[in-house]
Phi, psi and omega in degrees: 000136174289152174289131182300142170291319177225135174227123178254121186233110172055048176296128173234134179226112177237150183236107177290128180259321177209188179293335186249351184226133183226131174281118179261083189285319181227134187226098168069043183273138180220136178195170179226151174233130184260160180301134176077004180255164179246122177253116179274134178242113186239161184160164179287170180300135179090002182281344173111014179300305180300317178301322175300310178305313185287331175289325178294315177282354175072032165284335169243149175270124182296141176294316181202167178103180185235132174234120177244127184231125184049039178078004177248138177287124183239007183274344181259213175287134184262129173280171189296321183293315180297320181294319179293319175302312183299312179297334185266326188260353179229127180230166184226135171259118190273164187289318183258111187287347178275312184282349178270000180243136178291118185289344180271355182249148171291152184302320181303320180288324177299304187295321187273006180296323177298319181297321180294314186294317184268356175061056188263021180216154180271326182205168188297332179293321177297319181298309183298327179292319179296319180291321178298315184295316183290328179291321178288331182286335178263010176088017178247170183269144178298336177292342179286352177297338183265005177262163177262158182307325184287353183266006180246154172286175183297315185296319179291326178294319180294327174298321178295319174300322179290317175301315174307319178288317185292327192295338179276000182051057184285166176265341177222132175239129178263112180258104186265092183044054190280359178237005185288337183261009186253154170299158185299316179299319181291320177307313180297319181296316180295315176299315179298320176300319177293322177296317178297319178294320178296316177300324184282322190249341178076019180283164177252154179234139161256104192259104183265125182194164171247003177271097184300326179293320176291323179297318180294329185289319189256342187265149173271318179224152186236144166236131185256121182253142171213122178056037181077012177243138171283105185267344175199142177213149185173181177287164182305311183297320182295313185292321186274335184266328185219068171290144183247312181293139184295332177293317181294322176297322178297314177299316177297326184286344178272359181282125178293146183253142184288349183270116183298325183291317179290320181298331178297324186264358182286136175236136182279143184263117179291160178218116180234101188303318183288312179300330179274349177078023178279127184242096177303327182293332182264356183279150174230164188286124180247123183278136173237101187079206185261336186241001184245125183227150183226141174269115186198161167273171177305316186288320182299314186296314182298320179294313184291329183262000179288000000 
């Protein structure tokens, strides 16, 4: 077995709002990402997907738990060498391509900012060449480096965000719902671009989304989140062919089907955690085979697999 590139162990992320109220966004989530693979993180809005991504890249300081990246612990206080490694080898593609780009900077300066900070070039010509190459790789023209973000379409701005992440040649890219604001045809272009780049560079993705069809297309393994808990995880084939947790079944039943005749007969499966008596706090990870796991108590697990 290969050593994981990223290991998240019992991650907890809470946000104190007042003396008496705390938002418990993430509660004991664990998973691993291996070099060159895509791990899909799915769940409804508010389930904690974005919070996990931001905690991993240390935009948030984790409340508890362990995060190991390239063999280094990054969940606690970071020394200078570890922080430089993290900023260089882990990048993030944000959900909104407009608000994540500085409107006062030209695209070339936005993309080259990482090169400037880490001094990854010897002279200005080398910097310009690196920016031109990455723009061509994401399907844009080198001449676009002189434009501002507002002069691009949504799909083009997202390509700029991808270029900004890729120019540092990272080992892990966190894609936080990077296609949700795009048209369907542009979504396909962006996802195909990400797959081509992964084949060429060998980088790994944490692909955060709520579109299960797209997650199925791009992911090797999938984790299903609900209310800050990882309720089920496994390979893409296992999750889609043999879902066990009722929440996973409910999510899959809501996926639209391209066949109109089948779509007419499709019925969504409701999921009510309180009515079904599911208690995430008492559940533990139950293995089904070697790579498929479900969060459940003994009674819940026996009922779901019966």
